PALOGU-578366 format. One record per residue (C-alpha): residue in three letters; y, x, z. Coordinates in pm, whole numbers, plus 50000, padded with zeros to 5 digits. Layout:
BEGIN
<atom residu="ALA" y="Y" x="X" z="Z"/>
...
//
This chain:
BEGIN
<atom residu="MET" y="73488" x="88615" z="17426"/>
<atom residu="HIS" y="73300" x="88932" z="17525"/>
<atom residu="ARG" y="72918" x="88912" z="17527"/>
<atom residu="LEU" y="72900" x="88989" z="17899"/>
<atom residu="ALA" y="73153" x="88717" z="17980"/>
<atom residu="ARG" y="72954" x="88465" z="17773"/>
<atom residu="SER" y="72635" x="88561" z="17956"/>
<atom residu="ALA" y="72807" x="88528" z="18292"/>
<atom residu="LEU" y="72934" x="88178" z="18205"/>
<atom residu="LEU" y="72593" x="88073" z="18072"/>
<atom residu="TRP" y="72397" x="88187" z="18375"/>
<atom residu="SER" y="72660" x="88064" z="18620"/>
<atom residu="GLY" y="72619" x="87722" z="18463"/>
<atom residu="ALA" y="72241" x="87751" z="18492"/>
<atom residu="TYR" y="72269" x="87848" z="18859"/>
<atom residu="LEU" y="72508" x="87559" z="18927"/>
<atom residu="LEU" y="72261" x="87320" z="18765"/>
<atom residu="LEU" y="71976" x="87451" z="18982"/>
<atom residu="ALA" y="72183" x="87427" z="19300"/>
<atom residu="LEU" y="72287" x="87067" z="19225"/>
<atom residu="LEU" y="71938" x="86944" z="19136"/>
<atom residu="PRO" y="71853" x="86811" z="19487"/>
<atom residu="ILE" y="72172" x="86603" z="19487"/>
<atom residu="ALA" y="72105" x="86483" z="19132"/>
<atom residu="VAL" y="71748" x="86383" z="19219"/>
<atom residu="VAL" y="71836" x="86166" z="19518"/>
<atom residu="LEU" y="72140" x="86004" z="19355"/>
<atom residu="LEU" y="71949" x="85914" z="19041"/>
<atom residu="THR" y="71642" x="85778" z="19218"/>
<atom residu="ARG" y="71811" x="85584" z="19498"/>
<atom residu="PRO" y="72187" x="85515" z="19515"/>
<atom residu="PRO" y="72283" x="85536" z="19883"/>
<atom residu="ALA" y="72373" x="85235" z="20091"/>
<atom residu="GLY" y="72728" x="85224" z="20210"/>
<atom residu="ARG" y="72806" x="85447" z="20508"/>
<atom residu="GLU" y="73113" x="85620" z="20640"/>
<atom residu="LEU" y="73261" x="85876" z="20402"/>
<atom residu="GLY" y="73198" x="86155" z="20654"/>
<atom residu="ALA" y="72832" x="86063" z="20685"/>
<atom residu="GLU" y="72780" x="86062" z="20309"/>
<atom residu="LEU" y="72974" x="86387" z="20267"/>
<atom residu="GLY" y="72772" x="86554" z="20542"/>
<atom residu="ALA" y="72444" x="86443" z="20386"/>
<atom residu="LEU" y="72545" x="86573" z="20044"/>
<atom residu="LEU" y="72651" x="86904" z="20198"/>
<atom residu="GLY" y="72303" x="86934" z="20345"/>
<atom residu="LEU" y="72140" x="86865" z="20008"/>
<atom residu="LEU" y="72369" x="87117" z="19843"/>
<atom residu="ALA" y="72273" x="87374" z="20108"/>
<atom residu="LEU" y="71908" x="87307" z="20028"/>
<atom residu="GLY" y="71975" x="87354" z="19656"/>
<atom residu="VAL" y="72167" x="87678" z="19704"/>
<atom residu="LEU" y="71900" x="87822" z="19934"/>
<atom residu="ALA" y="71623" x="87723" z="19695"/>
<atom residu="SER" y="71812" x="87882" z="19405"/>
<atom residu="GLN" y="71833" x="88212" z="19594"/>
<atom residu="ALA" y="71466" x="88272" z="19511"/>
<atom residu="VAL" y="71552" x="88257" z="19141"/>
<atom residu="ILE" y="71830" x="88515" z="19177"/>
<atom residu="SER" y="71654" x="88764" z="19400"/>
<atom residu="GLY" y="71304" x="88756" z="19256"/>
<atom residu="ARG" y="71366" x="89003" z="18970"/>
<atom residu="HIS" y="71265" x="88740" z="18714"/>
<atom residu="ARG" y="71328" x="88878" z="18366"/>
<atom residu="TRP" y="71394" x="88535" z="18220"/>
<atom residu="PHE" y="71693" x="88474" z="18449"/>
<atom residu="ALA" y="72022" x="88647" z="18370"/>
<atom residu="ALA" y="71865" x="88976" z="18262"/>
<atom residu="THR" y="72172" x="89060" z="18053"/>
<atom residu="LEU" y="72398" x="89049" z="18360"/>
<atom residu="GLY" y="72221" x="89334" z="18539"/>
<atom residu="TYR" y="72043" x="89337" z="18872"/>
<atom residu="ASP" y="72343" x="89493" z="19045"/>
<atom residu="ASN" y="72564" x="89196" z="18955"/>
<atom residu="LEU" y="72292" x="88950" z="19054"/>
<atom residu="LEU" y="72251" x="89120" z="19391"/>
<atom residu="GLN" y="72622" x="89091" z="19466"/>
<atom residu="PHE" y="72613" x="88725" z="19358"/>
<atom residu="HIS" y="72304" x="88668" z="19575"/>
<atom residu="ARG" y="72487" x="88800" z="19880"/>
<atom residu="GLN" y="72795" x="88586" z="19824"/>
<atom residu="THR" y="72595" x="88268" z="19762"/>
<atom residu="GLY" y="72394" x="88346" z="20075"/>
<atom residu="ILE" y="72716" x="88336" z="20277"/>
<atom residu="PHE" y="72812" x="88013" z="20099"/>
<atom residu="ALA" y="72473" x="87862" z="20189"/>
<atom residu="LEU" y="72528" x="87954" z="20554"/>
<atom residu="LEU" y="72866" x="87777" z="20554"/>
<atom residu="LEU" y="72702" x="87469" z="20402"/>
<atom residu="VAL" y="72424" x="87472" z="20663"/>
<atom residu="LEU" y="72683" x="87486" z="20940"/>
<atom residu="ALA" y="72912" x="87229" z="20777"/>
<atom residu="HIS" y="72630" x="86976" z="20736"/>
<atom residu="PRO" y="72579" x="86895" z="21109"/>
<atom residu="ILE" y="72945" x="86944" z="21197"/>
<atom residu="VAL" y="73061" x="86682" z="20946"/>
<atom residu="MET" y="72777" x="86444" z="21034"/>
<atom residu="LEU" y="72833" x="86467" z="21410"/>
<atom residu="SER" y="73209" x="86439" z="21383"/>
<atom residu="THR" y="73152" x="86110" z="21198"/>
<atom residu="ARG" y="72883" x="85972" z="21429"/>
<atom residu="PRO" y="72862" x="86158" z="21761"/>
<atom residu="GLY" y="72557" x="85950" z="21849"/>
<atom residu="TRP" y="72356" x="86155" z="21601"/>
<atom residu="LEU" y="72370" x="86436" z="21855"/>
<atom residu="GLU" y="72040" x="86297" z="21982"/>
<atom residu="TYR" y="71877" x="86464" z="21681"/>
<atom residu="LEU" y="71934" x="86792" z="21865"/>
<atom residu="ASP" y="71816" x="86660" z="22203"/>
<atom residu="PRO" y="71464" x="86791" z="22274"/>
<atom residu="ARG" y="71415" x="86510" z="22528"/>
<atom residu="GLU" y="71428" x="86253" z="22247"/>
<atom residu="ASP" y="71207" x="86429" z="21992"/>
<atom residu="THR" y="71116" x="86784" z="22087"/>
<atom residu="LEU" y="70967" x="86890" z="21752"/>
<atom residu="ARG" y="71257" x="86752" z="21548"/>
<atom residu="ALA" y="71525" x="86900" z="21774"/>
<atom residu="VAL" y="71366" x="87244" z="21797"/>
<atom residu="THR" y="71310" x="87255" z="21421"/>
<atom residu="LEU" y="71673" x="87171" z="21342"/>
<atom residu="ILE" y="71805" x="87426" z="21590"/>
<atom residu="LEU" y="71570" x="87690" z="21452"/>
<atom residu="LEU" y="71680" x="87615" z="21094"/>
<atom residu="VAL" y="72044" x="87686" z="21180"/>
<atom residu="ALA" y="71950" x="87996" z="21381"/>
<atom residu="ALA" y="71720" x="88124" z="21106"/>
<atom residu="THR" y="71998" x="88088" z="20847"/>
<atom residu="LEU" y="72236" x="88283" z="21070"/>
<atom residu="VAL" y="71979" x="88560" z="21120"/>
<atom residu="LEU" y="71894" x="88566" z="20748"/>
<atom residu="VAL" y="72254" x="88621" z="20639"/>
<atom residu="ALA" y="72348" x="88858" z="20923"/>
<atom residu="SER" y="72041" x="89079" z="20878"/>
<atom residu="SER" y="72105" x="89101" z="20504"/>
<atom residu="LEU" y="72471" x="89198" z="20543"/>
<atom residu="TRP" y="72429" x="89438" z="20837"/>
<atom residu="ARG" y="72068" x="89559" z="20818"/>
<atom residu="THR" y="72150" x="89919" z="20905"/>
<atom residu="ARG" y="72376" x="89819" z="21194"/>
<atom residu="PHE" y="72086" x="89627" z="21346"/>
<atom residu="GLY" y="71859" x="89929" z="21303"/>
<atom residu="LEU" y="71615" x="89741" z="21078"/>
<atom residu="SER" y="71399" x="89946" z="20846"/>
<atom residu="TYR" y="71390" x="89824" z="20488"/>
<atom residu="GLU" y="71025" x="89719" z="20526"/>
<atom residu="ALA" y="71096" x="89518" z="20843"/>
<atom residu="TRP" y="71400" x="89355" z="20683"/>
<atom residu="ARG" y="71200" x="89262" z="20371"/>
<atom residu="ALA" y="70929" x="89093" z="20579"/>
<atom residu="LEU" y="71191" x="88911" z="20789"/>
<atom residu="HIS" y="71388" x="88807" z="20481"/>
<atom residu="GLY" y="71082" x="88659" z="20308"/>
<atom residu="ALA" y="70955" x="88477" z="20618"/>
<atom residu="LEU" y="71295" x="88328" z="20703"/>
<atom residu="THR" y="71351" x="88217" z="20343"/>
<atom residu="LEU" y="71021" x="88030" z="20333"/>
<atom residu="PHE" y="71086" x="87869" z="20672"/>
<atom residu="ILE" y="71441" x="87760" z="20589"/>
<atom residu="VAL" y="71361" x="87613" z="20246"/>
<atom residu="ALA" y="71039" x="87440" z="20362"/>
<atom residu="GLY" y="71204" x="87319" z="20684"/>
<atom residu="GLY" y="71511" x="87195" z="20498"/>
<atom residu="LEU" y="71290" x="87001" z="20258"/>
<atom residu="GLY" y="71097" x="86849" z="20548"/>
<atom residu="HIS" y="71419" x="86750" z="20722"/>
<atom residu="ALA" y="71558" x="86584" z="20407"/>
<atom residu="VAL" y="71236" x="86389" z="20352"/>
<atom residu="MET" y="71201" x="86274" z="20715"/>
<atom residu="VAL" y="71561" x="86149" z="20743"/>
<atom residu="GLN" y="71478" x="85897" z="20466"/>
<atom residu="HIS" y="71835" x="85795" z="20382"/>
<atom residu="TYR" y="71843" x="85946" z="20035"/>
<atom residu="THR" y="71474" x="86027" z="20010"/>
<atom residu="GLU" y="71313" x="85694" z="20089"/>
<atom residu="GLY" y="71038" x="85617" z="19842"/>
<atom residu="ALA" y="70767" x="85821" z="19674"/>
<atom residu="VAL" y="70966" x="85897" z="19356"/>
<atom residu="ALA" y="71257" x="86064" z="19533"/>
<atom residu="THR" y="71027" x="86251" z="19771"/>
<atom residu="LEU" y="70804" x="86383" z="19493"/>
<atom residu="LEU" y="71094" x="86487" z="19268"/>
<atom residu="LEU" y="71280" x="86659" z="19550"/>
<atom residu="GLY" y="70958" x="86830" z="19657"/>
<atom residu="ALA" y="70900" x="86951" z="19300"/>
<atom residu="VAL" y="71252" x="87092" z="19269"/>
<atom residu="VAL" y="71243" x="87278" z="19600"/>
<atom residu="GLY" y="70876" x="87365" z="19567"/>
<atom residu="LEU" y="70955" x="87555" z="19247"/>
<atom residu="SER" y="71156" x="87809" z="19448"/>
<atom residu="LEU" y="70867" x="87853" z="19690"/>
<atom residu="LEU" y="70633" x="87916" z="19397"/>
<atom residu="LEU" y="70871" x="88182" z="19268"/>
<atom residu="VAL" y="70851" x="88357" z="19605"/>
<atom residu="VAL" y="70471" x="88345" z="19585"/>
<atom residu="GLU" y="70485" x="88484" z="19230"/>
<atom residu="SER" y="70706" x="88779" z="19324"/>
<atom residu="ARG" y="70530" x="88864" z="19651"/>
<atom residu="LEU" y="70164" x="88795" z="19563"/>
<atom residu="LEU" y="70092" x="88736" z="19194"/>
<atom residu="ARG" y="70308" x="89022" z="19069"/>
<atom residu="PRO" y="70141" x="89285" z="19294"/>
<atom residu="TRP" y="69805" x="89143" z="19187"/>
<atom residu="ARG" y="69890" x="89224" z="18825"/>
<atom residu="LEU" y="70029" x="89568" z="18916"/>
<atom residu="ARG" y="69701" x="89679" z="19074"/>
<atom residu="ARG" y="69557" x="89721" z="18722"/>
<atom residu="ARG" y="69834" x="89965" z="18623"/>
<atom residu="PRO" y="69827" x="90252" z="18872"/>
<atom residu="TRP" y="70030" x="90572" z="18851"/>
<atom residu="ARG" y="69976" x="90910" z="19012"/>
<atom residu="ILE" y="70226" x="91157" z="19159"/>
<atom residu="VAL" y="70168" x="91479" z="18963"/>
<atom residu="ALA" y="70459" x="91689" z="19091"/>
<atom residu="ASN" y="70707" x="91694" z="19380"/>
<atom residu="GLU" y="70981" x="91953" z="19345"/>
<atom residu="PRO" y="71277" x="92023" z="19578"/>
<atom residu="GLU" y="71625" x="91997" z="19431"/>
<atom residu="ARG" y="71967" x="92124" z="19533"/>
<atom residu="GLY" y="72155" x="91889" z="19767"/>
<atom residu="ASP" y="71862" x="91803" z="19998"/>
<atom residu="ALA" y="71688" x="91604" z="19725"/>
<atom residu="ALA" y="71343" x="91594" z="19567"/>
<atom residu="THR" y="71216" x="91501" z="19221"/>
<atom residu="LEU" y="70883" x="91318" z="19199"/>
<atom residu="THR" y="70704" x="91302" z="18865"/>
<atom residu="LEU" y="70455" x="91023" z="18792"/>
<atom residu="GLN" y="70181" x="91004" z="18529"/>
<atom residu="ALA" y="70019" x="90681" z="18412"/>
<atom residu="GLU" y="69649" x="90640" z="18491"/>
<atom residu="GLY" y="69513" x="90443" z="18198"/>
<atom residu="ASP" y="69657" x="90326" z="17869"/>
<atom residu="HIS" y="69966" x="90155" z="18015"/>
<atom residu="ARG" y="70313" x="90305" z="17989"/>
<atom residu="LEU" y="70669" x="90250" z="18113"/>
<atom residu="ASN" y="70895" x="90167" z="17821"/>
<atom residu="PHE" y="71237" x="90206" z="17978"/>
<atom residu="ALA" y="71588" x="90262" z="17848"/>
<atom residu="PRO" y="71793" x="90556" z="17985"/>
<atom residu="GLY" y="71989" x="90439" z="18289"/>
<atom residu="GLN" y="71740" x="90177" z="18405"/>
<atom residu="PHE" y="71560" x="90168" z="18740"/>
<atom residu="ILE" y="71216" x="90076" z="18871"/>
<atom residu="TRP" y="71057" x="89963" z="19198"/>
<atom residu="ILE" y="70795" x="90198" z="19339"/>
<atom residu="THR" y="70521" x="90142" z="19595"/>
<atom residu="LEU" y="70341" x="90451" z="19722"/>
<atom residu="GLY" y="69982" x="90413" z="19841"/>
<atom residu="ASP" y="69649" x="90275" z="19731"/>
<atom residu="THR" y="69759" x="89912" z="19705"/>
<atom residu="PRO" y="70062" x="89733" z="19557"/>
<atom residu="PHE" y="70043" x="89474" z="19836"/>
<atom residu="SER" y="70291" x="89651" z="20058"/>
<atom residu="LEU" y="70632" x="89586" z="20210"/>
<atom residu="GLN" y="70713" x="89948" z="20124"/>
<atom residu="GLN" y="70865" x="89888" z="19779"/>
<atom residu="HIS" y="71189" x="90066" z="19691"/>
<atom residu="PRO" y="71416" x="90085" z="19383"/>
<atom residu="PHE" y="71494" x="90419" z="19220"/>
<atom residu="SER" y="71675" x="90506" z="18900"/>
<atom residu="VAL" y="71462" x="90689" z="18648"/>
<atom residu="ALA" y="71600" x="91041" z="18610"/>
<atom residu="SER" y="71388" x="91167" z="18319"/>
<atom residu="SER" y="71424" x="91121" z="17945"/>
<atom residu="ALA" y="71308" x="90794" z="17794"/>
<atom residu="SER" y="71114" x="90983" z="17526"/>
<atom residu="ASP" y="70779" x="90971" z="17713"/>
<atom residu="GLY" y="70661" x="90637" z="17851"/>
<atom residu="LYS" y="70342" x="90785" z="17998"/>
<atom residu="ARG" y="70530" x="91016" z="18232"/>
<atom residu="PHE" y="70859" x="90978" z="18415"/>
<atom residu="ALA" y="71044" x="91116" z="18715"/>
<atom residu="PHE" y="71291" x="90998" z="18977"/>
<atom residu="THR" y="71506" x="91201" z="19213"/>
<atom residu="ALA" y="71605" x="91094" z="19564"/>
<atom residu="LYS" y="71814" x="91246" z="19840"/>
<atom residu="ARG" y="71728" x="91221" z="20211"/>
<atom residu="LEU" y="71944" x="90923" z="20301"/>
<atom residu="GLY" y="71719" x="90684" z="20494"/>
<atom residu="ASP" y="71389" x="90627" z="20666"/>
<atom residu="PHE" y="71190" x="90610" z="20341"/>
<atom residu="THR" y="71374" x="90874" z="20136"/>
<atom residu="ASN" y="71341" x="91117" z="20429"/>
<atom residu="SER" y="70964" x="91115" z="20373"/>
<atom residu="LEU" y="70967" x="91166" z="19995"/>
<atom residu="PRO" y="70976" x="91550" z="20000"/>
<atom residu="GLU" y="70644" x="91542" z="20187"/>
<atom residu="VAL" y="70466" x="91312" z="19940"/>
<atom residu="ALA" y="70167" x="91510" z="19812"/>
<atom residu="PRO" y="70072" x="91535" z="19444"/>
<atom residu="GLY" y="69777" x="91309" z="19380"/>
<atom residu="THR" y="69927" x="91018" z="19575"/>
<atom residu="CYS" y="69871" x="90682" z="19406"/>
<atom residu="ALA" y="70173" x="90470" z="19315"/>
<atom residu="PHE" y="70252" x="90135" z="19157"/>
<atom residu="VAL" y="70558" x="90077" z="18940"/>
<atom residu="GLU" y="70740" x="89752" z="18868"/>
<atom residu="GLY" y="71006" x="89746" z="18601"/>
<atom residu="PRO" y="71212" x="89859" z="18426"/>
<atom residu="TYR" y="71526" x="89671" z="18526"/>
<atom residu="GLY" y="71898" x="89710" z="18478"/>
<atom residu="THR" y="72170" x="89711" z="18212"/>
<atom residu="PHE" y="72322" x="90048" z="18304"/>
<atom residu="VAL" y="72242" x="90154" z="17948"/>
<atom residu="PRO" y="72478" x="90294" z="17681"/>
<atom residu="ASP" y="72500" x="90110" z="17351"/>
<atom residu="PRO" y="72318" x="90332" z="17099"/>
<atom residu="GLU" y="72545" x="90204" z="16821"/>
<atom residu="ASN" y="72872" x="90288" z="16996"/>
<atom residu="ALA" y="73011" x="90594" z="16818"/>
<atom residu="SER" y="73301" x="90627" z="17064"/>
<atom residu="GLY" y="73067" x="90782" z="17319"/>
<atom residu="ALA" y="73077" x="90728" z="17693"/>
<atom residu="VAL" y="73248" x="90836" z="18012"/>
<atom residu="LEU" y="73006" x="90895" z="18299"/>
<atom residu="ILE" y="73125" x="90906" z="18661"/>
<atom residu="ALA" y="72885" x="91003" z="18939"/>
<atom residu="GLY" y="72900" x="91080" z="19307"/>
<atom residu="GLY" y="72624" x="91278" z="19478"/>
<atom residu="ILE" y="72273" x="91156" z="19402"/>
<atom residu="GLY" y="72428" x="90878" z="19194"/>
<atom residu="VAL" y="72394" x="91122" z="18908"/>
<atom residu="THR" y="72023" x="91037" z="18863"/>
<atom residu="PRO" y="72055" x="90749" z="18610"/>
<atom residu="ILE" y="72317" x="90956" z="18429"/>
<atom residu="MET" y="72069" x="91244" z="18403"/>
<atom residu="SER" y="71827" x="91006" z="18231"/>
<atom residu="ILE" y="72103" x="90912" z="17986"/>
<atom residu="LEU" y="72195" x="91275" z="17912"/>
<atom residu="ARG" y="71835" x="91396" z="17884"/>
<atom residu="SER" y="71751" x="91110" z="17648"/>
<atom residu="LEU" y="72053" x="91177" z="17429"/>
<atom residu="ARG" y="71958" x="91547" z="17418"/>
<atom residu="ASP" y="71605" x="91462" z="17302"/>
<atom residu="GLN" y="71748" x="91231" z="17035"/>
<atom residu="GLY" y="71986" x="91498" z="16904"/>
<atom residu="ASP" y="72284" x="91271" z="16974"/>
<atom residu="THR" y="72630" x="91400" z="16877"/>
<atom residu="ARG" y="72859" x="91141" z="17035"/>
<atom residu="PRO" y="73136" x="91266" z="17268"/>
<atom residu="LEU" y="73054" x="91244" z="17638"/>
<atom residu="TRP" y="73250" x="91314" z="17956"/>
<atom residu="LEU" y="73101" x="91346" z="18305"/>
<atom residu="LEU" y="73307" x="91338" z="18624"/>
<atom residu="TYR" y="73067" x="91455" z="18894"/>
<atom residu="ALA" y="73189" x="91441" z="19256"/>
<atom residu="ASN" y="73025" x="91617" z="19550"/>
<atom residu="LYS" y="73127" x="91729" z="19895"/>
<atom residu="THR" y="73042" x="92095" z="19827"/>
<atom residu="TRP" y="72937" x="92300" z="19525"/>
<atom residu="GLU" y="72594" x="92348" z="19682"/>
<atom residu="ASP" y="72547" x="91968" z="19696"/>
<atom residu="ALA" y="72579" x="91937" z="19317"/>
<atom residu="THR" y="72222" x="91846" z="19223"/>
<atom residu="PHE" y="72133" x="91940" z="18862"/>
<atom residu="ARG" y="72446" x="92155" z="18822"/>
<atom residu="ASP" y="72249" x="92426" z="18638"/>
<atom residu="GLU" y="72088" x="92179" z="18399"/>
<atom residu="LEU" y="72421" x="92012" z="18338"/>
<atom residu="ALA" y="72558" x="92347" z="18222"/>
<atom residu="GLU" y="72266" x="92370" z="17978"/>
<atom residu="LEU" y="72327" x="92014" z="17857"/>
<atom residu="GLU" y="72686" x="92106" z="17777"/>
<atom residu="GLU" y="72547" x="92358" z="17526"/>
<atom residu="CYS" y="72335" x="92107" z="17332"/>
<atom residu="LEU" y="72546" x="91789" z="17365"/>
<atom residu="ASP" y="72911" x="91713" z="17294"/>
<atom residu="LEU" y="72952" x="91695" z="17672"/>
<atom residu="ASP" y="73237" x="91792" z="17903"/>
<atom residu="VAL" y="73123" x="91817" z="18267"/>
<atom residu="ILE" y="73405" x="91806" z="18522"/>
<atom residu="HIS" y="73294" x="91891" z="18876"/>
<atom residu="VAL" y="73506" x="91748" z="19158"/>
<atom residu="ILE" y="73451" x="91903" z="19504"/>
<atom residu="SER" y="73600" x="91729" z="19807"/>
<atom residu="ASP" y="73537" x="92016" z="20053"/>
<atom residu="PRO" y="73561" x="92329" z="19835"/>
<atom residu="GLU" y="73521" x="92692" z="19934"/>
<atom residu="PRO" y="73837" x="92906" z="19910"/>
<atom residu="GLU" y="73718" x="93064" z="19585"/>
<atom residu="TRP" y="73663" x="92728" z="19409"/>
<atom residu="LYS" y="73873" x="92707" z="19090"/>
<atom residu="GLY" y="73780" x="92360" z="18964"/>
<atom residu="GLU" y="73894" x="92010" z="19053"/>
<atom residu="SER" y="73907" x="91930" z="19424"/>
<atom residu="GLY" y="73967" x="91620" z="19632"/>
<atom residu="LYS" y="73860" x="91271" z="19529"/>
<atom residu="ILE" y="73825" x="91091" z="19198"/>
<atom residu="ASP" y="74146" x="90889" z="19166"/>
<atom residu="GLU" y="74386" x="90761" z="18902"/>
<atom residu="ALA" y="74567" x="91093" z="18870"/>
<atom residu="LEU" y="74243" x="91282" z="18804"/>
<atom residu="VAL" y="74120" x="91020" z="18557"/>
<atom residu="LYS" y="74450" x="91030" z="18368"/>
<atom residu="ARG" y="74456" x="91412" z="18364"/>
<atom residu="ARG" y="74095" x="91490" z="18267"/>
<atom residu="LEU" y="73965" x="91195" z="18065"/>
<atom residu="PRO" y="74064" x="91098" z="17711"/>
<atom residu="ARG" y="74277" x="90792" z="17644"/>
<atom residu="ASP" y="74065" x="90480" z="17606"/>
<atom residu="ASP" y="74014" x="90372" z="17246"/>
<atom residu="GLY" y="73913" x="90013" z="17326"/>
<atom residu="ARG" y="73547" x="90069" z="17239"/>
<atom residu="ARG" y="73425" x="90347" z="17471"/>
<atom residu="GLN" y="73187" x="90257" z="17754"/>
<atom residu="TYR" y="73220" x="90371" z="18115"/>
<atom residu="PHE" y="72931" x="90416" z="18360"/>
<atom residu="ILE" y="72980" x="90466" z="18735"/>
<atom residu="CYS" y="72718" x="90535" z="19001"/>
<atom residu="GLY" y="72766" x="90671" z="19351"/>
<atom residu="PRO" y="72889" x="90583" z="19700"/>
<atom residu="GLU" y="73083" x="90259" z="19736"/>
<atom residu="PRO" y="73428" x="90418" z="19799"/>
<atom residu="LEU" y="73395" x="90641" z="19493"/>
<atom residu="MET" y="73290" x="90352" z="19272"/>
<atom residu="ASN" y="73576" x="90131" z="19391"/>
<atom residu="ALA" y="73828" x="90411" z="19334"/>
<atom residu="ALA" y="73688" x="90494" z="18990"/>
<atom residu="GLU" y="73690" x="90131" z="18876"/>
<atom residu="LYS" y="74048" x="90088" z="18996"/>
<atom residu="ALA" y="74158" x="90408" z="18822"/>
<atom residu="LEU" y="73996" x="90312" z="18492"/>
<atom residu="ILE" y="74144" x="89962" z="18491"/>
<atom residu="ALA" y="74486" x="90110" z="18571"/>
<atom residu="GLN" y="74448" x="90323" z="18256"/>
<atom residu="GLY" y="74390" x="90012" z="18046"/>
<atom residu="VAL" y="74008" x="90011" z="18031"/>
<atom residu="ALA" y="73870" x="89660" z="17989"/>
<atom residu="PRO" y="73652" x="89554" z="18288"/>
<atom residu="THR" y="73380" x="89441" z="18046"/>
<atom residu="HIS" y="73346" x="89804" z="17929"/>
<atom residu="ILE" y="73281" x="89930" z="18284"/>
<atom residu="PHE" y="72920" x="89935" z="18405"/>
<atom residu="SER" y="72864" x="89997" z="18774"/>
<atom residu="ASP" y="72534" x="90067" z="18950"/>
<atom residu="ARG" y="72613" x="89996" z="19314"/>
<atom residu="PHE" y="72317" x="89815" z="19473"/>
<atom residu="ASP" y="72247" x="89950" z="19821"/>
<atom residu="ILE" y="71941" x="89772" z="19954"/>
<atom residu="VAL" y="71731" x="90076" z="20047"/>
//
């Protein structure tokens, strides 16, 4: 079994264990008295929802000890899918319970117990808002900072409220042992939120960085260079990314991920390149040298195996070329001689950020750069259109079973490239995609 597949099975099992802990706790400490099957099923669905929601903090908190080998991109996609699953569980819990005993509808009647009824209604509504705002943030017009604050507040409310509801119902949680154990299991997720939002920034404040250069790039982009202030450094691998907070304090909702674009040869100084694509990236070209910054990371497994002599195929679309630039610049500094191929797609030739440097890299690396322009000028002589199976088959070498493939760019390009590679016989475990889109 491939190493990545083994890691996926291992951490999937770990996640399943975490999600089932609330059910395990109450069943082991107090076997339930006999009730209708629907009532017991509904109660267990609620406990499972609590476990899944509590486990979300483990997935999304950028904890290095959890599933680091799977890559943050994969964890993010898993986080989104399990969030939808948690929503379905939250909705299924009252539906199954009420269909079994309609009299329990009084739990939602504010005339019977206003606080209890309002809390339960708000828990369901908060879960709906949490999932919807995460899936369609841009459609709702939410800035990343506003969404991050909303996401954190709703998560704390839902997990804490769900725990309170489970304890107050008393069917499975009657007795101090069950209450304390369930509180410890769910409380762990709340502590992880505190660690990522408060303790981690507290540690970062002792490791400041400074913007030392801000240079415009072709394609409406800008490259910001940071220098460490002090004896700390950023030991990253080419292709990894970091989270950056600009300003005098790390305690800020304004924290964004960017791939490192510079060579990994100097840990005291690094650079990232961003295109104007959103509310935060639109402001980056105006960031003045001398601005303080705080850096968390590095993260990611979008990193070529240094022992793989078969080389690598790199596929980029637009500004998705930035982690690939870090890979190429690092290999240049190391004097690497492995064969490399780069398919680089842009709308126009003028949009091709780093095209001049890529031509220079072709001279010092065993690199074949293939530009693909979707909206070419009449005089364009290179590849045009989109990256598809025909282009991959025509311009890339036949897979040898060991070569690695790295894809970064807009979602449609990445989907098309993955499909084209798999159609050519490339094993999915040899394809590394960097597709997170949370900024």
